[in-house]
N, C-alpha and C positions, 0 to 999 in steps of 0.2 A: 504494500500500500504506500506508494510514493507520494500521493497527494497530501498536502498539509493545509488545513484551513484553520483559522483562528477565530476566537470569539472575542468581541469587543468587551471592554470593561475591566481588564486586568485580573490579577490573581488575588482572590480574597478568602480562600479557605484552605483546608488541608488537601494537599495534592493527591489525586487518584491516578493510577496508571491506566485505568479502564473504567468506563461507566456503561453499565448494561441496563437498558430501559425496557421493561416488559409492558406491552400495551394491553389494557383491559378496561371494561366499564365497571364502575363501583356498584355495590349493592347486591343483596342476596338474589334478586331476581335474575341477575346475569351470571351467577356462579355456575361454572361447568359448561358455559356456552362456547361455541366455536370462536366467537370474537375475543374470548378471554384467554386463549391458549398461550399468548405471549406472556401475559402477566403470570399465568399459572406455572409456566416453565421457570421463570425467574424465581418465583416463590419456592418451587421445589428445589432449585439449586441452593437457595439459602437454607432450607430445611436440612438438606444433606450435609451442609457444612456447619450446621449448628449456629447459624447467624440469625438473629432476630430482627424483624422489621420494627421500626418505630415511625409513628406518624409525625411528619414534619410539615406543619401547616404552611410555613413560608415557601417551602419547595413544592407544595401542592402534590405531595407524593408520600408513600411509605418508603423508607430507606434502610438498607442493611449494608454492612461492609465486611469484606473478606480480606484477610492478610495472606498474600501469596508471595512466592519467591520473586515474582516480577514487580511487586509493589501492592499498594492498596487498591482493591477493586470495589467500586460502589455499585450496588444493585438497587434499582428503584422501580416502583410501579406507581404511575400517576393516580391521584384520587379524583381527577376530573373525569368527565365523560370522554369517550373516545375522540369526538370531534374537537376537543379542547386539549388534547394530549400535549401539544407544544407549549402550553402555558407553564408546564412544570420545568421546562428546560433552562431558561435563563437563570433562575435561582439555583437550580441543581448544578449547572456548569460553574457558577460562581462558587458554590459551596465546595465543589471538588477541584477547583482551580484547573479545570480541563479547558485548555485553549485549542487543542489539536482535535478537530472533529473526526479524524480517522480513528480516534480512540473511543468513539461513541458507537455502541451497538444497540440497535433497536430490534426487539423481538416481537414478531407480529404474525397473525393469521394471514393466509394468502389464498384467495379464491382460484388463482391461476395454477396452483400446484395441487396435484391429487393428494388425498389423505395418505399418510405414510411416507410422504416425501418432504424433505427439508433442503434448504439451500442457504448457504452462508456466502454473502457477496458484499461488495463495496459499491455504493451508488446504485443507480437504476431509477425506474419510474415509480409512479404512485399506485398504478393499477386500481384506481378508484377507491383506495383505502383512506378513510377520513382521518385516521390517526396520523398516517404518513403525511397527508396533505397539511394538517395542522403543524406538524413538526417542521416541514419544509418551509411553510409560511414564516414561522418564527425564526428559523435559522438562516433563511435566505439562500439555501442550497439543498440539493438532494444528495450531496456527497458525504454520506455517512454510511456505516456498515449496517447490514440488516441480516437477521436470521429469520428466514421465511419458513413458516410452518404450514404445510399444505392442508387445506380443508375441503378442496374441490368446490364445485358449483352445483346449485340445485338445478332441477330440470328446466325451470322457467325463470327468466330474469326477474319477474315480479315477485318471486319467492325469496329473493336474496336477503331482505331485511329479516324476515322470520327465521330464515336458515342460519344466519350468523348470530342472532340474538337469543334464540331459544335453545334450551338444554336438550341435547339428543338423549334418546333412551335406548335401553337394551344393548345390543351388540355394538351399535354405533357409539354409544356412550363409552363403552370399554375401549373401542378403537381410538376415540379421541384422547382418553387418558393415556393410552399407549404412545400417542403422538407427543403429548406433553412430556412424558418420561424420556422419550428419545431426544427431544429438544433440550431437555436439561442435561442429557449426556453430552450433547454438542457443547453446551455452555461450560461444562466441566473441562473438556479438552481446551476450550478457548482460554479460560482463566489460568489453566495449568501450563499449557504448551504454546499459547499464542494463536493469533488469527490464521497465519499461513498453514499451520499443522491442522487446525480445526477445519479450515476450508477444504484442504485436500481430502481429509477423511469424510467430510460431509457430502461433498459434491462429486466424489469419485464415481464415474460411470453414469452421471446424471446430466441432463441438459442444462 
């Protein structure tokens, strides 16, 4: 990842080597939904590492930190609704002193990838995702890393809203939890071994 982008405003907090932001909607009604897999994967990573989230109202997010050989890693899930996800970033980046946007990884659901597929990439389009649109608007760039978690598309376009917001049941619910677990596996490699290693392992043999 050769590109380096900086955030205005200077360094104001304890420096993190990496910030991982998992996108999700708040509230019990959205728990376990396809749209929340990004936040669920980040929460699972924290649970595995024994890190506890705390509510940080100024950052408009819940935040946990991990100590790794590569430095401090900040995990965050916005407490805003999906279409306002970007509001969490300016205070979060100031808190973590992250000026290099190549060290920001956004974890999110993706309609264009089939269930069971994941892709770790740098940059790319928005694919109609309201969380990514909000983040891009706030940052002024699409050049940040993403872990895309495939959820597939419903049969008809008009079904998309219900498809992403409602909790699946039965076998589909178990499959979704499996996707969250696999995404957390990717994040473990990312924080332990770096972006390039995680990308090679995640994207090998995939489009």
